[in-house]
C-alpha positions as CSV (number, residue, x, y, z in Angstrom):
1,M,31.1,54.9,29.8
2,T,32.4,57.7,31.4
3,G,34.7,58.2,34.0
4,P,34.1,59.7,37.6
5,D,32.4,62.8,38.2
6,Y,33.1,63.9,41.3
7,Q,31.2,67.7,40.7
8,I,33.9,69.8,42.3
9,D,34.0,72.3,39.7
10,G,34.3,75.8,41.3
11,F,35.4,73.9,44.8
12,V,38.6,73.9,46.3
13,P,40.0,71.1,48.9
14,A,39.4,71.7,52.4
15,S,42.9,71.5,53.5
16,A,46.6,70.9,51.9
17,L,46.0,67.2,53.4
18,V,42.7,66.8,51.7
19,E,44.7,67.9,48.8
20,E,47.3,65.9,49.0
21,D,45.2,62.6,49.7
22,F,42.4,63.5,47.0
23,H,45.5,64.1,44.2
24,A,46.6,60.3,45.3
25,A,43.4,58.8,45.2
26,T,42.3,59.8,41.8
27,L,46.1,59.6,40.4
28,S,44.7,56.7,38.1
29,A,41.3,58.3,37.9
30,D,41.5,57.4,33.9
31,M,41.2,53.7,34.7
32,H,38.2,54.2,37.0
33,T,34.8,53.5,35.7
34,E,31.5,55.0,37.2
35,L,29.2,51.7,37.8
36,A,27.1,54.0,40.0
37,S,26.8,57.1,41.6
38,H,24.2,59.2,43.4
39,H,24.7,63.3,43.9
40,T,22.9,65.8,46.4
41,K,23.8,69.3,47.1
42,G,26.5,68.8,49.5
43,N,27.5,65.1,48.6
44,T,28.4,62.8,45.9
45,F,28.4,59.0,46.5
46,L,30.7,57.2,43.8
47,L,31.0,53.3,43.1
48,L,34.3,52.9,40.9
49,Y,35.9,49.7,39.0
50,D,39.6,50.3,39.1
51,S,40.8,48.5,36.1
52,A,44.3,49.1,37.1
53,A,44.1,47.0,40.2
54,V,45.1,43.7,38.3
55,W,48.6,45.2,37.9
56,D,48.8,46.3,41.8
57,V,49.8,43.8,44.7
58,P,48.6,40.3,44.1
59,G,44.8,40.1,45.7
60,T,44.5,43.7,45.2
61,A,40.4,44.5,45.3
62,E,39.1,46.2,42.2
63,Y,36.2,48.3,43.3
64,V,36.4,51.7,44.9
65,G,33.8,53.8,47.0
66,M,34.1,57.4,47.2
67,R,32.0,60.2,49.3
68,V,32.8,63.4,47.9
69,Q,31.6,66.1,50.6
70,R,31.2,69.7,49.5
71,D,30.5,72.6,51.8
72,L,28.6,75.0,49.8
73,F,29.2,78.0,52.0
74,E,33.2,78.1,52.2
75,G,33.3,76.3,48.6
76,T,35.7,73.9,50.0
77,F,35.1,70.1,49.2
78,A,36.8,66.9,51.6
79,F,36.1,63.1,50.5
80,E,36.7,59.6,51.8
81,H,37.5,56.5,50.0
82,V,37.7,52.7,50.2
83,R,39.3,49.7,48.2
84,Q,36.6,46.7,48.5
85,P,36.7,43.2,47.4
86,T,32.4,43.0,45.9
87,V,30.1,45.1,44.7
88,P,27.5,44.4,47.4
89,I,30.1,45.4,49.8
90,T,31.3,48.4,48.4
91,Q,27.6,49.5,48.2
92,N,27.3,49.0,52.0
93,W,30.0,51.0,52.9
94,L,28.0,53.8,50.8
95,I,24.9,53.0,52.4
96,S,26.4,53.4,55.7
97,R,27.6,56.9,54.9
98,G,24.2,58.2,53.8
99,C,23.4,57.1,50.1
100,P,19.9,55.9,49.5
101,P,20.6,52.1,48.7
102,D,18.2,52.2,45.7
103,A,20.7,55.3,44.2
104,I,23.7,52.9,44.0
105,E,22.5,50.3,42.0
106,V,24.9,49.5,39.3
107,S,24.3,50.7,35.9
108,A,23.3,48.2,33.2
109,V,26.6,47.3,31.8
110,P,27.4,44.1,29.9
111,G,28.9,41.4,32.6
112,P,27.8,38.2,34.3
113,S,24.7,37.6,36.2
114,P,24.0,35.7,39.1
115,A,23.8,32.0,38.5
116,D,20.9,31.3,41.5
117,G,18.9,32.9,43.9
118,L,21.2,32.0,46.5
119,T,24.1,34.2,45.2
120,S,21.1,36.8,44.8
121,R,20.3,36.1,48.6
122,L,23.8,36.2,49.9
123,E,24.5,39.5,47.9
124,H,21.5,41.2,49.4
125,M,22.5,40.2,53.0
126,L,26.0,41.8,52.4
127,R,24.8,44.9,50.7
128,A,21.9,45.4,53.6
129,N,24.4,44.1,56.6
130,P,21.4,44.3,58.9
131,D,21.9,45.7,62.2
132,G,25.7,45.6,60.8
133,R,26.3,41.9,61.8
134,Y,29.2,41.7,59.2
135,T,32.4,42.9,59.9
136,L,35.2,42.2,57.0
137,L,38.3,41.4,58.0
138,D,40.4,40.3,54.6
139,H,39.7,39.8,51.5
140,H,41.7,38.4,48.2
141,T,40.8,38.9,44.4
142,H,42.2,36.6,42.2
143,N,42.0,37.7,39.0
144,P,44.2,36.0,36.1
145,C,43.7,38.0,33.3
146,S,43.4,34.8,31.3
147,F,40.7,33.8,29.0
148,N,41.0,29.9,30.2
149,E,40.2,30.9,33.8
150,G,37.5,32.7,35.7
151,I,37.8,35.0,38.5
152,E,37.3,34.0,42.3
153,V,37.1,36.7,45.1
154,S,37.3,35.9,49.0
155,A,36.0,38.0,51.7
156,L,36.3,37.3,55.1
157,V,34.1,38.4,57.9
158,H,32.9,38.3,61.3
159,D,29.3,37.7,61.6
160,G,28.0,39.1,64.9
161,H,24.7,37.4,64.6
162,P,23.7,35.2,67.5
163,D,22.8,32.5,65.3
164,S,26.3,32.2,64.3
165,A,27.8,32.3,67.6
166,E,29.3,28.9,67.1
167,R,31.1,29.6,63.7
168,P,30.9,33.4,63.9
169,Y,33.8,33.7,61.0
170,R,32.3,33.2,57.4
171,L,33.9,33.0,54.0
172,F,31.8,34.6,51.2
173,L,33.4,33.0,47.8
174,E,32.4,34.7,44.8
175,E,33.3,32.5,41.7
176,T,32.8,34.0,38.1
177,T,33.0,31.6,35.2
178,P,35.7,31.9,32.4
179,S,33.0,32.9,29.7
180,L,32.3,35.5,32.6
181,A,28.3,34.6,31.7
182,T,27.3,34.0,35.4
183,Y,28.8,33.8,38.8
184,T,28.0,32.5,42.0
185,V,28.8,33.5,45.9
186,R,28.7,30.9,48.2
187,E,29.2,31.1,52.4
188,G,31.1,29.1,54.5
189,A,31.4,29.1,58.1
190,F,34.5,28.6,60.4
191,N,35.0,28.8,64.0
192,S,38.2,30.7,63.3
193,A,40.0,32.6,60.9
194,E,42.7,30.7,60.8
195,A,40.7,27.7,59.6
196,A,38.8,29.9,57.2
197,D,42.6,30.7,55.7
198,A,43.5,26.8,56.1
199,W,40.5,25.7,53.7
200,L,41.0,28.4,51.5
201,Q,44.9,27.2,51.2
202,D,44.0,23.2,51.1
203,R,40.5,22.8,49.6
204,V,40.8,19.6,50.3
205,T,36.9,19.2,51.5
206,P,33.9,21.2,50.7
207,L,33.3,24.8,51.6
208,P,31.6,24.3,55.4
209,T,28.0,25.6,54.6
210,A,26.4,28.3,56.8
211,P,23.4,27.0,58.7
212,A,20.0,28.0,57.4
213,P,18.6,31.0,58.9
214,T,16.3,30.2,62.0
215,G,13.4,32.6,61.0
216,S,14.2,35.8,63.3
217,T,12.9,39.2,62.1
218,V,15.8,40.0,59.9
219,D,16.0,36.7,58.7
220,R,12.7,37.1,57.5
221,R,13.1,40.8,55.7
222,A,16.3,39.2,53.9
223,A,14.0,36.0,52.8
224,A,11.6,38.7,51.7
225,A,14.0,40.7,49.4
226,L,15.5,36.9,48.0
227,I,11.6,36.6,46.5
228,R,12.0,40.1,45.2
229,T,15.4,39.5,43.8
230,T,14.9,36.3,42.5
231,T,11.8,37.2,40.7
232,S,13.3,40.4,39.4
233,A,16.2,38.3,38.1
234,T,13.7,35.8,36.4
235,A,12.2,39.0,34.8
236,G,15.1,39.8,33.3
237,T,15.4,43.4,35.3
238,Q,18.2,42.2,37.9
239,L,21.1,44.5,36.6
240,P,24.2,42.6,35.4
241,L,27.3,43.4,37.2
242,P,30.6,44.0,35.5
243,G,32.4,42.7,32.5
244,I,35.7,42.9,30.6
245,A,38.7,45.2,31.1
246,A,41.4,45.3,28.3
247,A,44.6,45.7,29.6
248,H,47.6,47.7,28.3
249,G,49.5,46.1,25.3
250,T,48.5,42.4,23.9
251,V,47.2,41.4,27.4
252,H,43.9,41.5,28.3
253,A,42.8,41.8,31.6
254,R,39.4,39.9,32.4
255,S,37.5,41.8,35.0
256,R,33.8,42.2,36.3
257,G,34.0,46.0,35.9
258,L,34.1,46.8,32.0
259,S,33.3,45.3,28.7
């Protein structure tokens, strides 16, 4: 694997502020792994894994999305970036900024695979975010840096779809097995953000599952995508998500970004 390719050779920052912000954003670029990229004449879209996130504030998201914009006439560049909890949510951020969905698929690197069709369907919904139904409110990544425990990522969103009006706060829980062989994504439905947080803290009851979709046009599209995704996974063409990242010294940081 190689580090990020920003494709800014011969370009200068568009302003002093851009220069300062870009320096801060790429200060640990040697710890970033490029999982996917798409380049045009004027834009570069990057999906990155930050292996240094495990030493940041507990709960820090491990994925970074970046868009670099090049002004070919002025010879300058600007950029924007965001830290996100999961690959599909990062992909959606890039897609919303003009990256073709098929162009930002994750490269074939070793790592866990979706454990079932439900995982694939929920990831597709988060990636596509049809009609902008999901608004990310909060997230937390639990990476214990131990081969005795799995990795858990929670993402709280507000679901603007009419079918979700009674319980519009959705908790997407991604759990990777300790072996890093597979992972699952499950969706819980709550009537408030506080209720979702209380469940995360206590977990004395099963995750309150979201109701089945009602068959709207958007949901029919999602169902069709599920069939395609599940078929691809069965055929062995489902691109695996990341694997293991080595930490400094004798400690090994388990992650889904490197192997």
